[in-house]
N, C-alpha and C positions, 0 to 999 in steps of 0.2 A: 504494500500500500504506500503510495507516494503522497505524503502529506503536503509537500511543497506546492502541489497543483490544486489543493483544496482551498476554498474560500474560508474566510473567518467564520461565517455562519455554518458552513459544513463542518469545520473543526469543532465548533461549540456543540453541534448536534452529536458528533462522534464522541466528544467528551462526556456528554450526558448518557449516551448509550453505554459507554465504558463504566461509568459510575453505577448505572442500574445493573449491569451484568456482574460487577464486583459484589454488590449487595446480595444479588441472587445466589451467586456462587458461595459466598461466605455463609449464607443461611443454609444452603444445601450441605456444605461441609460440616456445619455444626449439627445438623440433623443426622447426618451419616455417622459422625463421631458419637453422638448420643445413642444411636441404635447399637453401635459396636460396644459401647460401654455397658449398656443394658444386657446385651447378649453374653458378654464375658462374665458379668456379675452373676447372671442367671446360671451359666454353665458351671461356676464354682460354688454356687449356693450362698453367695454373700448378698445381703440386701443392699440396694443402691444407697439408701439413707445412711447405712453404716460406712460405706465408702466415702460419702460426702462428709460425714462427721469426722472421720479420721483424717481427711485432707485439710480440714480447717486449721489455720495457724494456731499454735498453742499460745496461751497467755504467757507473758513474761513471768518468770518465776525462778525456781531453783536451778533449772538447767537451760532456761531460755533467755538468759540475759537479764534485763531488768536492772534494778538498782544495786549498787555495790555498798557494802557496809563501810561506814566511816571508820578511819583508823586514827584520826587526829581530832582533838577537841581544843578549842580556845579556853584556857583556864579562867580568863576574865569574863567570858560569855559562853556558857555551855551550849547555847543554841547554834553557835558557829562551829561547824564540823567540816572535815575534809577527808575524802577517800584516799588521798595520796596519789591520785591520778590527775593528769592534766596540769594546768597552770596553778601555781601556789596562790592561795588567797592572800590578801594584803597582810592579815594578822599573822599568817605563817611566815611570810617574807620578813615582816618586822621582827618576829621572834628569832629567826635564823640570823638576820643582819645584826641583832644585838649580841651575837656570839653564843647563843644557846643552841642546844642540840634538839633535833626533831623528836628524839626519844622523850623529851620532857612534855611533849604534846600528845604522845601516844595514848590511846584509850586502852586501859587495862581490862582484860576480860578474857 
């Protein structure tokens, strides 16, 4: 197909046809995939809902990331804590700049 000989109107029409065909094919592909998944699940005796539930991302927690326990606490303000990761908070930097060891801020436990 030689696009250089087509008018702008013909090119826009072709573009619309391509868009419609892409939408149709994507829909057909999804339907085919759905049928295949259902057939596989049925052949092994696993309910599809169980497959869907096990494919859901797990909540962050013990093994999924999430928050890291604080390792250091500001003795002047216990609400200020730091995990030891990333950039040091100002209160930690001030502590270290004063010649004190990070061990003095470590949370015992």
